[in-house]
Structure formats: structure tokens, C-alpha cells
N, C-alpha and C positions, 0 to 999 in steps of 0.2 A: 461216551457217545452222547450226542445231544438228545434231549428228551423227545423233540419233534421227530427225529429219525427213528428212535425206538418205537414211537407210536405208529409211524408208517410201516415199520417192520411187523409190528403186531397185527395191523390191519391186513397186511399182505399174507401173513400166516393164516389168518382166518379165511380170507377170500380164496386162497389157493390150496387149502388143505394141508399145509405143512404141519409137522408135529410141534415145532417151536422155533424160536429165534435162531438157535444154533444150526438147525437144518438149513434155514435161509442163508445164513452167513457162509456155511460150507458150500452150498450150491453157488452162491455169488463168487466165492473165492475160486472154485473150480472153473467157473465160466471165465473169470478174469484171466486165469493162467492159460486156458485153452485159447482164448482170444488172441493173445500175443504169440503163442506157439504157431497158430494157423497163419499168421501174417508174415512170418519170416521167409521172404523170398530174397535171398542174399543178393546184394548189389543192385537190385532193380529199383529204379526211381519211381516214387509215388508222389501224389499230391494229396493234401489233407487240409480240412478245415477243423478247427478246434474251437468250441464255444465254452466259455467258463463263466459261471454266475456266482457272485458273492454279494454279501450285504454291503451297502453303501458305507455303513459306519465302521468298516474294517480296512483302514488305510494300510495296515501292515500287509494285507493280502495283495494289494496293488503293488506295493514295493517288492514283495517276493516274486510276483508274476513278472515284473519288469526285469528282475535279475535272471529269471529263467529265460525270458525273451532274449536278453543279451548273451546268455550262455549259448543259446542255439541260433545266434544271429545268422549263421551261414545258411540255415534252412527256412528262416522266416521271410516270406515275401511281403506280407502286409499284416497290419493289426488295426482293429477298430475298437473303440470304447464307447459304450452308450449306457444310459440310465434307463431302468425298467421299473415302472410303478413307484417311482420316488423312493424306493427302498433298496433296490438292487443295482449293481453294476454288472455289465456284461462285456466281456472281452471276446473278440473274434480274431483268431489267428489263421492266416493262410500260409501253409507250409509246402515246401517242395524238397524232397530228399529221399534217402534210402529208408527202407522200412525200419531199420535199426535206429536211425536218427529220429524218425517220427515217433516211434515207440518211446524213445528216451525222453522226448519233449512231453508227450502225454503223461508218462510216469512222473516226471518232475512236477508237472502242473497238479496232478492228483495228490502229490505229497504235500502241497501247500496247505497248512492248517486253515480252517474256516471257509474253505471253498464249498459252496452249496451244490454245484453240479458241474460235471465235465462231460460234454458230448463231442463226438468227432465223427468224421466221415473220411475214409481213405479211398482214393481212386488211383488205379494203376495208370501210369503214363505209357506203359507198353502195349496196352490193349484197352478195350472198352469196359473191362470188368470194374465194377464198383462194389466195395465191401463196406457196408454201413454198420457201425457199432454205436450204440447209445447206452450210456451208463448214468445212473442216478446216484 
């Protein structure tokens, strides 16, 4: 685990009264599992934006993200790439598909090594309900 992330976890432990890193990791893991269990509305179409941030000096990340994008081409409506603070790249994906397909895309992006952050927003196309999930 990168030292910067460990430092953030340690700060979080102190600020929020956790007993240690393990408790934070357990809670985060539980939240991640619950997040995807709550979203499974079989067959219902959803729309989703996914924002991915990674360091500019990591071209392998861009290559892996491109492979994920092509693997999920059927649900990707649009992509945008921009540079942030001359140090980071940001990819924005607009998706439309079933909850299962959207979760598959998000999981695949999260599995790419050296990604700094993955944030997403899912909105149901069936009604006005919006479910926001942000993960660091």
C-alpha cells in the first residue's frame, strides 16, 4: 500500500476515533460490498458517470483503462481525458446500461494498479432516483 495512503488512513483513524488501520479497512470493505449489493436492480437500465484520476507519469494506467473501455464498449457513451495540476490525468466516462454492467465497469477500473481515485454517480433511467457513491 502506498505510504501516502497509509498516512491518510492513519489521519482518518485519529480524526474519527477508530482503533486502528484494520478497523478502517474492515469498515471500508463492508461498505464496498454493501454498496454493490444495494444497487442490484436486475435488468433495469441505469446511467452512470465514472471519474478516474491517476498520475500523469503512469502511461500503463492509460493503456489499461483503454482496454477496460473497449471491453465495455457497448455501455460507454462518451469519454473525456484532461490534465489536472500538471501532475494528474483525469478520465471521465459516461455509461448507460444495466446495473450489473455498470458495476462490472467500475470494478474493472478499480482493479487497475496505480489509479489514485475512482468516483461515480449512478442515476436510474426508470425514475428520478439518483444514488451517489464516492470512493477514495
